[in-house]
VMD Tcl script that builds the backbone (N, CA, C; Angstrom):
set m [mol new atoms 432]
animate dup $m
set s [atomselect $m all]
$s set {name element resname resid chain x y z} {
  {N N MET 1 A 11.422 10.183 11.324}
  {CA C MET 1 A 10.889 9.320 10.010}
  {C C MET 1 A 10.200 10.744 8.918}
  {N N ASN 2 A 10.905 9.945 7.609}
  {CA C ASN 2 A 11.173 11.238 7.002}
  {C C ASN 2 A 10.671 10.566 5.437}
  {N N SER 3 A 10.034 9.100 5.795}
  {CA C SER 3 A 9.060 8.829 4.401}
  {C C SER 3 A 8.040 8.084 4.938}
  {N N LYS 4 A 6.875 7.959 3.759}
  {CA C LYS 4 A 5.537 7.772 4.210}
  {C C LYS 4 A 4.914 7.023 3.250}
  {N N LEU 5 A 3.506 6.293 3.676}
  {CA C LEU 5 A 2.786 5.563 2.315}
  {C C LEU 5 A 1.293 6.125 2.935}
  {N N VAL 6 A 0.370 6.916 2.462}
  {CA C VAL 6 A -0.710 6.793 2.772}
  {C C VAL 6 A -1.724 6.758 2.398}
  {N N LEU 7 A -2.563 5.313 2.642}
  {CA C LEU 7 A -3.466 5.275 2.167}
  {C C LEU 7 A -5.058 6.020 2.362}
  {N N GLU 8 A -6.025 5.916 1.016}
  {CA C GLU 8 A -7.263 6.927 1.263}
  {C C GLU 8 A -8.360 5.760 0.696}
  {N N TYR 9 A -9.200 5.635 1.655}
  {CA C TYR 9 A -10.296 5.220 0.641}
  {C C TYR 9 A -11.799 6.043 0.960}
  {N N GLU 10 A -12.253 6.056 -0.316}
  {CA C GLU 10 A -13.548 6.532 -1.071}
  {C C GLU 10 A -14.900 5.923 -0.680}
  {N N PHE 11 A -15.337 5.434 0.008}
  {CA C PHE 11 A -16.115 4.773 -0.142}
  {C C PHE 11 A -17.378 4.989 -1.532}
  {N N SER 12 A -17.882 4.424 -1.995}
  {CA C SER 12 A -19.007 4.347 -3.351}
  {C C SER 12 A -20.556 4.849 -2.447}
  {N N PRO 13 A -20.772 6.112 -2.973}
  {CA C PRO 13 A -22.223 6.249 -2.356}
  {C C PRO 13 A -23.352 5.318 -2.541}
  {N N ASP 14 A -23.287 4.847 -3.346}
  {CA C ASP 14 A -24.519 3.733 -3.793}
  {C C ASP 14 A -24.230 2.448 -3.088}
  {N N GLY 15 A -23.663 2.260 -2.216}
  {CA C GLY 15 A -23.307 0.722 -1.571}
  {C C GLY 15 A -22.504 -0.110 -2.457}
  {N N ASP 16 A -21.681 -0.001 -3.380}
  {CA C ASP 16 A -21.750 -0.979 -3.982}
  {C C ASP 16 A -20.002 -1.527 -3.661}
  {N N ASP 17 A -19.771 -2.657 -3.631}
  {CA C ASP 17 A -18.661 -2.829 -2.751}
  {C C ASP 17 A -17.240 -2.210 -3.489}
  {N N PHE 18 A -17.485 -1.364 -4.488}
  {CA C PHE 18 A -16.074 -1.116 -4.834}
  {C C PHE 18 A -15.995 0.519 -4.596}
  {N N GLY 19 A -14.759 1.166 -4.252}
  {CA C GLY 19 A -14.815 2.438 -3.857}
  {C C GLY 19 A -12.953 2.356 -4.736}
  {N N TRP 20 A -12.726 3.840 -4.188}
  {CA C TRP 20 A -11.474 4.830 -5.031}
  {C C TRP 20 A -10.606 4.464 -3.876}
  {N N LEU 21 A -9.723 4.092 -4.107}
  {CA C LEU 21 A -7.991 3.860 -3.354}
  {C C LEU 21 A -6.867 4.526 -3.603}
  {N N ILE 22 A -7.473 5.532 -3.238}
  {CA C ILE 22 A -5.519 6.584 -2.870}
  {C C ILE 22 A -4.382 6.102 -2.542}
  {N N ALA 23 A -3.230 5.993 -3.231}
  {CA C ALA 23 A -2.059 5.657 -2.571}
  {C C ALA 23 A -0.984 6.937 -2.236}
  {N N LYS 24 A -0.697 7.494 -1.527}
  {CA C LYS 24 A 0.630 8.571 -1.612}
  {C C LYS 24 A 1.737 7.475 -1.287}
  {N N VAL 25 A 2.958 7.956 -1.576}
  {CA C VAL 25 A 4.161 7.655 -1.076}
  {C C VAL 25 A 5.100 9.054 -1.002}
  {N N GLN 26 A 5.693 9.580 -0.209}
  {CA C GLN 26 A 6.901 10.394 -0.063}
  {C C GLN 26 A 8.057 9.843 0.572}
  {N N THR 27 A 9.109 9.907 -0.598}
  {CA C THR 27 A 10.449 9.833 0.532}
  {C C THR 27 A 11.274 11.051 -0.022}
  {N N PRO 28 A 12.310 11.101 0.309}
  {CA C PRO 28 A 13.365 12.209 0.186}
  {C C PRO 28 A 13.863 12.886 -1.203}
  {N N GLN 29 A 13.600 11.240 -2.172}
  {CA C GLN 29 A 14.256 11.637 -3.595}
  {C C GLN 29 A 13.089 11.588 -4.069}
  {N N PHE 30 A 11.396 11.238 -3.582}
  {CA C PHE 30 A 10.393 11.077 -4.726}
  {C C PHE 30 A 9.037 10.718 -3.727}
  {N N GLY 31 A 8.137 11.932 -4.362}
  {CA C GLY 31 A 6.931 11.125 -4.200}
  {C C GLY 31 A 5.916 11.281 -5.394}
  {N N GLY 32 A 4.701 10.395 -5.234}
  {CA C GLY 32 A 3.954 10.470 -5.819}
  {C C GLY 32 A 2.680 9.929 -5.598}
  {N N ARG 33 A 1.318 9.929 -6.199}
  {CA C ARG 33 A 0.532 9.169 -5.852}
  {C C ARG 33 A -0.310 8.822 -7.407}
  {N N ASN 34 A -1.782 7.444 -6.757}
  {CA C ASN 34 A -2.663 7.688 -7.681}
  {C C ASN 34 A -3.991 7.038 -7.463}
  {N N GLY 35 A -4.619 6.439 -7.821}
  {CA C GLY 35 A -6.077 6.396 -7.682}
  {C C GLY 35 A -6.628 4.976 -8.402}
  {N N MET 36 A -7.333 4.149 -7.635}
  {CA C MET 36 A -7.858 3.274 -8.658}
  {C C MET 36 A -9.233 2.877 -7.819}
  {N N TRP 37 A -10.228 1.649 -8.905}
  {CA C TRP 37 A -11.184 1.216 -8.135}
  {C C TRP 37 A -11.140 -0.409 -7.381}
  {N N VAL 38 A -11.457 -0.281 -6.194}
  {CA C VAL 38 A -10.676 -1.459 -5.593}
  {C C VAL 38 A -12.241 -2.125 -5.098}
  {N N GLN 39 A -12.178 -3.240 -4.365}
  {CA C GLN 39 A -13.129 -4.182 -3.769}
  {C C GLN 39 A -12.955 -3.125 -1.889}
  {N N TRP 40 A -13.752 -3.295 -0.942}
  {CA C TRP 40 A -13.278 -2.361 0.195}
  {C C TRP 40 A -12.894 -3.706 0.670}
  {N N GLN 41 A -13.259 -5.474 0.651}
  {CA C GLN 41 A -12.946 -6.185 1.004}
  {C C GLN 41 A -11.976 -6.826 0.825}
  {N N ALA 42 A -10.629 -6.433 -0.551}
  {CA C ALA 42 A -9.629 -6.255 -0.430}
  {C C ALA 42 A -8.655 -5.415 0.429}
  {N N VAL 43 A -8.726 -4.533 0.485}
  {CA C VAL 43 A -8.489 -3.432 1.439}
  {C C VAL 43 A -8.500 -4.361 3.245}
  {N N GLY 44 A -9.212 -4.586 3.656}
  {CA C GLY 44 A -9.359 -5.245 4.367}
  {C C GLY 44 A -8.469 -6.510 4.690}
  {N N ASP 45 A -8.355 -7.521 3.668}
  {CA C ASP 45 A -7.589 -8.040 3.178}
  {C C ASP 45 A -6.103 -8.184 4.014}
  {N N PHE 46 A -6.019 -6.870 2.561}
  {CA C PHE 46 A -4.348 -6.695 2.818}
  {C C PHE 46 A -4.097 -6.254 4.416}
  {N N ALA 47 A -4.994 -5.476 5.007}
  {CA C ALA 47 A -4.743 -5.263 6.538}
  {C C ALA 47 A -4.348 -6.331 7.390}
  {N N ALA 48 A -5.110 -6.935 6.903}
  {CA C ALA 48 A -5.203 -8.426 8.025}
  {C C ALA 48 A -3.804 -9.026 7.380}
  {N N SER 49 A -3.097 -8.834 5.890}
  {CA C SER 49 A -2.075 -9.603 5.898}
  {C C SER 49 A -0.713 -9.178 7.071}
  {N N LEU 50 A -0.552 -7.894 7.715}
  {CA C LEU 50 A -0.001 -7.452 7.767}
  {C C LEU 50 A 0.460 -7.424 9.357}
  {N N SER 51 A -0.812 -8.692 9.709}
  {CA C SER 51 A -0.367 -8.602 10.785}
  {C C SER 51 A 1.006 -10.460 10.898}
  {N N ALA 52 A 1.468 -10.456 9.970}
  {CA C ALA 52 A 2.281 -11.883 9.664}
  {C C ALA 52 A 3.114 -11.231 10.494}
  {N N TYR 53 A 4.210 -11.948 11.148}
  {CA C TYR 53 A 5.293 -12.161 11.997}
  {C C TYR 53 A 6.163 -13.248 12.248}
  {N N PRO 54 A 6.939 -13.452 12.083}
  {CA C PRO 54 A 7.991 -12.275 11.394}
  {C C PRO 54 A 7.539 -12.604 9.694}
  {N N ILE 55 A 7.798 -11.823 9.089}
  {CA C ILE 55 A 7.628 -11.582 7.674}
  {C C ILE 55 A 8.549 -12.612 6.962}
  {N N ASN 56 A 8.813 -13.612 6.008}
  {CA C ASN 56 A 9.144 -14.390 5.220}
  {C C ASN 56 A 9.785 -13.295 4.185}
  {N N ALA 57 A 10.949 -13.854 4.122}
  {CA C ALA 57 A 11.758 -13.151 2.974}
  {C C ALA 57 A 11.767 -13.786 1.413}
  {N N ASP 58 A 11.179 -15.475 1.888}
  {CA C ASP 58 A 10.932 -15.657 0.458}
  {C C ASP 58 A 8.946 -15.849 -0.185}
  {N N SER 59 A 8.556 -14.802 1.002}
  {CA C SER 59 A 6.814 -14.819 0.485}
  {C C SER 59 A 6.324 -13.441 1.710}
  {N N PRO 60 A 7.250 -12.118 0.443}
  {CA C PRO 60 A 6.695 -10.918 1.643}
  {C C PRO 60 A 4.972 -10.570 1.487}
  {N N VAL 61 A 4.406 -9.600 2.023}
  {CA C VAL 61 A 3.680 -9.082 2.379}
  {C C VAL 61 A 3.382 -8.609 0.801}
  {N N LEU 62 A 2.275 -9.095 0.479}
  {CA C LEU 62 A 2.000 -8.103 -0.729}
  {C C LEU 62 A 0.554 -7.411 -1.174}
  {N N GLY 63 A 0.494 -5.836 -1.080}
  {CA C GLY 63 A -1.006 -5.681 -1.632}
  {C C GLY 63 A -0.648 -5.284 -3.181}
  {N N GLU 64 A -1.651 -5.895 -3.894}
  {CA C GLU 64 A -1.350 -5.138 -5.588}
  {C C GLU 64 A -2.692 -5.473 -5.766}
  {N N TRP 65 A -3.004 -4.227 -7.075}
  {CA C TRP 65 A -4.038 -3.870 -7.329}
  {C C TRP 65 A -4.510 -3.382 -8.683}
  {N N GLY 66 A -5.012 -4.040 -9.600}
  {CA C GLY 66 A -4.704 -3.803 -10.758}
  {C C GLY 66 A -6.240 -3.717 -11.671}
  {N N PHE 67 A -5.884 -4.065 -12.773}
  {CA C PHE 67 A -6.866 -4.936 -13.912}
  {C C PHE 67 A -6.989 -5.481 -14.576}
  {N N GLY 68 A -7.704 -6.504 -15.251}
  {CA C GLY 68 A -7.639 -6.710 -16.277}
  {C C GLY 68 A -8.335 -6.920 -17.547}
  {N N GLU 69 A -8.273 -6.400 -19.047}
  {CA C GLU 69 A -8.306 -6.016 -19.894}
  {C C GLU 69 A -8.273 -7.000 -21.292}
  {N N GLN 70 A -8.684 -7.311 -21.850}
  {CA C GLN 70 A -8.101 -8.344 -23.186}
  {C C GLN 70 A -7.343 -9.157 -22.438}
  {N N GLY 71 A -7.414 -10.193 -21.390}
  {CA C GLY 71 A -7.446 -10.900 -21.148}
  {C C GLY 71 A -5.131 -10.846 -20.559}
  {N N GLN 72 A -5.322 -9.273 -20.311}
  {CA C GLN 72 A -3.885 -8.830 -19.994}
  {C C GLN 72 A -3.957 -8.266 -18.459}
  {N N TYR 73 A -3.502 -8.808 -17.863}
  {CA C TYR 73 A -3.431 -8.165 -16.177}
  {C C TYR 73 A -2.641 -6.458 -16.300}
  {N N THR 74 A -3.123 -5.894 -15.707}
  {CA C THR 74 A -2.613 -4.023 -15.288}
  {C C THR 74 A -2.530 -3.943 -14.468}
  {N N GLU 75 A -1.292 -4.289 -13.385}
  {CA C GLU 75 A -0.810 -3.662 -12.132}
  {C C GLU 75 A -0.933 -2.310 -12.539}
  {N N ILE 76 A -1.964 -1.834 -11.052}
  {CA C ILE 76 A -1.536 -0.255 -10.795}
  {C C ILE 76 A -1.018 0.096 -9.383}
  {N N THR 77 A -1.688 -0.808 -8.774}
  {CA C THR 77 A -1.075 -0.124 -7.475}
  {C C THR 77 A -0.339 -1.098 -6.519}
  {N N LYS 78 A 0.647 -1.412 -6.495}
  {CA C LYS 78 A 1.464 -2.602 -5.896}
  {C C LYS 78 A 2.195 -1.840 -4.298}
  {N N ILE 79 A 2.139 -2.934 -3.325}
  {CA C ILE 79 A 3.185 -2.448 -2.197}
  {C C ILE 79 A 3.322 -3.966 -1.835}
  {N N GLY 80 A 4.319 -4.129 -1.790}
  {CA C GLY 80 A 5.572 -5.200 -1.028}
  {C C GLY 80 A 6.413 -5.113 0.179}
  {N N ILE 81 A 6.051 -5.935 1.015}
  {CA C ILE 81 A 6.768 -5.606 2.583}
  {C C ILE 81 A 7.705 -6.798 2.483}
  {N N ALA 82 A 8.977 -6.337 2.914}
  {CA C ALA 82 A 10.167 -8.041 3.288}
  {C C ALA 82 A 10.576 -7.375 4.374}
  {N N PRO 83 A 11.316 -8.133 5.028}
  {CA C PRO 83 A 12.589 -7.947 6.111}
  {C C PRO 83 A 13.797 -7.307 5.394}
  {N N LYS 84 A 14.244 -6.573 6.348}
  {CA C LYS 84 A 15.720 -5.909 5.710}
  {C C LYS 84 A 16.472 -6.894 6.883}
  {N N GLY 85 A 17.520 -7.810 6.331}
  {CA C GLY 85 A 17.968 -8.113 6.823}
  {C C GLY 85 A 17.843 -9.340 8.232}
  {N N SER 86 A 17.946 -9.593 8.935}
  {CA C SER 86 A 17.777 -10.472 10.022}
  {C C SER 86 A 17.720 -9.646 11.685}
  {N N THR 87 A 17.713 -8.016 11.660}
  {CA C THR 87 A 17.717 -7.174 12.811}
  {C C THR 87 A 15.911 -6.470 12.737}
  {N N GLY 88 A 15.040 -7.366 12.185}
  {CA C GLY 88 A 13.984 -6.435 12.152}
  {C C GLY 88 A 13.151 -5.156 11.770}
  {N N GLY 89 A 14.360 -5.252 10.694}
  {CA C GLY 89 A 13.867 -4.079 9.814}
  {C C GLY 89 A 12.754 -4.414 8.663}
  {N N LEU 90 A 12.472 -2.979 7.997}
  {CA C LEU 90 A 11.453 -3.668 6.865}
  {C C LEU 90 A 11.809 -2.878 5.944}
  {N N ILE 91 A 11.713 -3.447 4.452}
  {CA C ILE 91 A 11.623 -2.492 3.314}
  {C C ILE 91 A 10.227 -2.918 2.750}
  {N N ILE 92 A 9.929 -1.855 2.198}
  {CA C ILE 92 A 8.090 -1.289 1.784}
  {C C ILE 92 A 9.297 -1.000 0.685}
  {N N ASN 93 A 8.423 -1.498 -0.559}
  {CA C ASN 93 A 8.707 -1.223 -2.045}
  {C C ASN 93 A 6.936 -1.200 -2.492}
  {N N VAL 94 A 6.810 0.351 -3.536}
  {CA C VAL 94 A 5.936 0.899 -3.515}
  {C C VAL 94 A 5.939 0.929 -5.313}
  {N N THR 95 A 5.207 0.411 -5.818}
  {CA C THR 95 A 4.779 0.855 -7.488}
  {C C THR 95 A 3.681 1.575 -7.535}
  {N N LEU 96 A 3.595 2.834 -8.123}
  {CA C LEU 96 A 1.984 3.710 -8.576}
  {C C LEU 96 A 1.896 3.668 -9.824}
  {N N ALA 97 A 1.211 3.617 -10.122}
  {CA C ALA 97 A 0.749 3.400 -11.820}
  {C C ALA 97 A -0.115 4.377 -11.752}
  {N N ASN 98 A -0.468 5.692 -13.553}
  {CA C ASN 98 A -1.540 6.126 -13.646}
  {C C ASN 98 A -2.832 4.994 -13.748}
  {N N TYR 99 A -4.318 5.502 -13.390}
  {CA C TYR 99 A -4.891 4.305 -14.048}
  {C C TYR 99 A -5.621 4.076 -15.038}
  {N N TYR 100 A -5.375 6.002 -15.835}
  {CA C TYR 100 A -5.857 5.915 -17.311}
  {C C TYR 100 A -5.255 5.891 -17.856}
  {N N GLU 101 A -3.229 6.155 -17.843}
  {CA C GLU 101 A -2.153 5.377 -18.931}
  {C C GLU 101 A -1.180 5.016 -17.660}
  {N N PRO 102 A -1.730 3.393 -17.338}
  {CA C PRO 102 A -1.051 2.640 -16.912}
  {C C PRO 102 A 0.938 2.728 -17.245}
  {N N GLU 103 A 0.855 3.428 -18.208}
  {CA C GLU 103 A 2.492 3.006 -18.545}
  {C C GLU 103 A 3.375 4.073 -17.968}
  {N N ASN 104 A 2.608 5.518 -17.917}
  {CA C ASN 104 A 3.151 5.845 -17.087}
  {C C ASN 104 A 2.966 5.204 -15.492}
  {N N ARG 105 A 4.054 5.241 -14.655}
  {CA C ARG 105 A 4.561 4.422 -13.541}
  {C C ARG 105 A 5.583 4.639 -13.084}
  {N N CYS 106 A 5.648 4.635 -11.993}
  {CA C CYS 106 A 6.727 4.796 -10.608}
  {C C CYS 106 A 7.155 3.628 -9.844}
  {N N SER 107 A 8.162 3.844 -9.055}
  {CA C SER 107 A 8.609 2.578 -8.076}
  {C C SER 107 A 9.393 3.980 -7.066}
  {N N THR 108 A 9.061 3.660 -5.769}
  {CA C THR 108 A 10.383 3.654 -4.527}
  {C C THR 108 A 10.355 2.468 -3.457}
  {N N ARG 109 A 11.534 3.150 -2.597}
  {CA C ARG 109 A 11.364 1.928 -1.311}
  {C C ARG 109 A 11.383 2.979 -0.226}
  {N N PHE 110 A 11.350 2.386 0.822}
  {CA C PHE 110 A 11.989 3.060 2.323}
  {C C PHE 110 A 11.957 2.026 3.345}
  {N N GLU 111 A 12.736 2.198 3.904}
  {CA C GLU 111 A 12.625 1.432 5.381}
  {C C GLU 111 A 11.417 1.606 6.655}
  {N N THR 112 A 11.254 0.476 7.080}
  {CA C THR 112 A 10.309 0.594 8.570}
  {C C THR 112 A 10.329 -0.137 9.650}
  {N N ASP 113 A 9.497 -0.707 10.021}
  {CA C ASP 113 A 9.748 -1.028 11.619}
  {C C ASP 113 A 8.011 -2.301 11.623}
  {N N TYR 114 A 8.488 -3.335 12.562}
  {CA C TYR 114 A 6.886 -3.996 12.500}
  {C C TYR 114 A 6.257 -3.151 13.239}
  {N N PRO 115 A 6.693 -1.955 15.052}
  {CA C PRO 115 A 5.684 -1.148 15.662}
  {C C PRO 115 A 4.696 -0.498 13.903}
  {N N SER 116 A 5.893 0.262 13.541}
  {CA C SER 116 A 5.141 1.054 12.785}
  {C C SER 116 A 4.322 0.458 11.838}
  {N N LEU 117 A 4.474 -0.777 11.318}
  {CA C LEU 117 A 3.853 -1.551 10.655}
  {C C LEU 117 A 2.264 -1.801 11.162}
  {N N SER 118 A 2.329 -2.479 12.041}
  {CA C SER 118 A 1.119 -2.639 13.060}
  {C C SER 118 A 0.279 -1.591 13.601}
  {N N GLU 119 A 1.023 -0.084 13.636}
  {CA C GLU 119 A 0.232 1.092 13.655}
  {C C GLU 119 A -0.731 1.363 12.497}
  {N N PHE 120 A -0.210 1.003 11.070}
  {CA C PHE 120 A -0.852 1.238 9.706}
  {C C PHE 120 A -1.596 0.692 9.541}
  {N N ARG 121 A -1.288 -1.014 10.372}
  {CA C ARG 121 A -2.550 -2.102 10.089}
  {C C ARG 121 A -4.089 -1.428 10.878}
  {N N GLU 122 A -3.690 -1.128 11.828}
  {CA C GLU 122 A -4.709 -0.567 12.787}
  {C C GLU 122 A -5.791 0.887 12.150}
  {N N GLU 123 A -4.678 1.519 11.504}
  {CA C GLU 123 A -5.133 2.397 10.447}
  {C C GLU 123 A -6.160 2.052 9.804}
  {N N ILE 124 A -5.525 1.494 8.851}
  {CA C ILE 124 A -6.034 0.716 7.622}
  {C C ILE 124 A -7.893 0.208 8.259}
  {N N GLU 125 A -7.767 -0.408 9.430}
  {CA C GLU 125 A -8.920 -1.428 10.129}
  {C C GLU 125 A -9.651 -0.173 10.323}
  {N N ARG 126 A -9.521 0.911 11.086}
  {CA C ARG 126 A -10.145 1.876 11.565}
  {C C ARG 126 A -10.923 2.936 10.502}
  {N N MET 127 A -10.224 3.020 9.376}
  {CA C MET 127 A -10.306 3.680 8.288}
  {C C MET 127 A -11.933 3.216 7.640}
  {N N MET 128 A -11.326 1.538 7.208}
  {CA C MET 128 A -12.508 0.800 6.771}
  {C C MET 128 A -13.749 0.952 7.602}
  {N N HIS 129 A -13.394 0.680 8.695}
  {CA C HIS 129 A -14.832 0.382 9.585}
  {C C HIS 129 A -15.520 1.394 10.049}
  {N N ASN 130 A -15.048 2.955 10.044}
  {CA C ASN 130 A -15.118 4.432 10.222}
  {C C ASN 130 A -15.628 5.322 9.131}
  {N N ARG 131 A -15.496 4.119 8.067}
  {CA C ARG 131 A -15.450 4.293 6.281}
  {C C ARG 131 A -14.693 6.316 6.060}
  {N N THR 132 A -14.247 6.753 7.173}
  {CA C THR 132 A -13.121 7.780 6.809}
  {C C THR 132 A -12.085 7.987 7.098}
  {N N GLY 133 A -11.163 8.716 7.121}
  {CA C GLY 133 A -9.705 8.657 7.226}
  {C C GLY 133 A -8.782 8.531 6.314}
  {N N SER 134 A -7.788 8.236 6.639}
  {CA C SER 134 A -6.748 7.690 5.887}
  {C C SER 134 A -5.698 6.847 6.872}
  {N N ALA 135 A -4.589 6.009 6.671}
  {CA C ALA 135 A -3.643 5.240 6.742}
  {C C ALA 135 A -2.328 6.078 6.494}
  {N N VAL 136 A -1.292 5.711 7.793}
  {CA C VAL 136 A -0.260 6.236 7.338}
  {C C VAL 136 A 0.914 5.404 7.960}
  {N N LEU 137 A 1.887 5.019 6.876}
  {CA C LEU 137 A 2.606 3.947 7.493}
  {C C LEU 137 A 4.031 4.889 7.294}
  {N N GLN 138 A 4.673 5.539 8.041}
  {CA C GLN 138 A 5.357 5.972 8.688}
  {C C GLN 138 A 7.184 4.915 8.171}
  {N N GLY 139 A 7.982 5.992 7.680}
  {CA C GLY 139 A 9.634 5.478 7.873}
  {C C GLY 139 A 10.446 6.082 7.237}
  {N N SER 140 A 11.679 5.805 7.039}
  {CA C SER 140 A 12.650 6.351 7.079}
  {C C SER 140 A 13.710 6.464 5.154}
  {N N GLY 141 A 13.550 7.039 5.332}
  {CA C GLY 141 A 14.818 7.634 3.715}
  {C C GLY 141 A 14.528 6.701 2.880}
  {N N ASP 142 A 15.114 6.870 1.722}
  {CA C ASP 142 A 14.856 5.747 0.522}
  {C C ASP 142 A 15.957 4.811 0.780}
  {N N VAL 143 A 16.020 3.314 0.091}
  {CA C VAL 143 A 16.568 2.751 0.392}
  {C C VAL 143 A 17.446 2.408 -1.235}
  {N N GLY 144 A 19.179 2.486 -0.936}
  {CA C GLY 144 A 20.053 2.397 -2.296}
  {C C GLY 144 A 19.868 1.363 -2.722}
}
mol reanalyze $m
mol bondsrecalc $m
mol representation Tube
mol addrep $m
């Protein structure tokens, strides 16, 4: 496994529903990170969506966070998970934008499998329950 996606969540010290979600992605050809304000419930909902099996090509699992301003939505962090053929493999598509300058963005993708996705879901749930730590989705290579 030489690719990974890491999520961290910093809860608000004042008990607010919003915290800072940090996303980091690393593949052999690319690495990036970003962060943005996200409601903790949305992170929990994303974790729950990862239990889908099998993931349908027509409706991939999607975690997407951004903000609306002046009637326009700006995507900051997007994680899409879709099947790779019929062999049980998965493709992870990650798009990260700078929170303060969202026109600065990048995308990459890598392969993983259902056991790794299940472990990632459990790590997100543990991270949110314990209010500390990180969740890592392991994968392999860039997808051409």
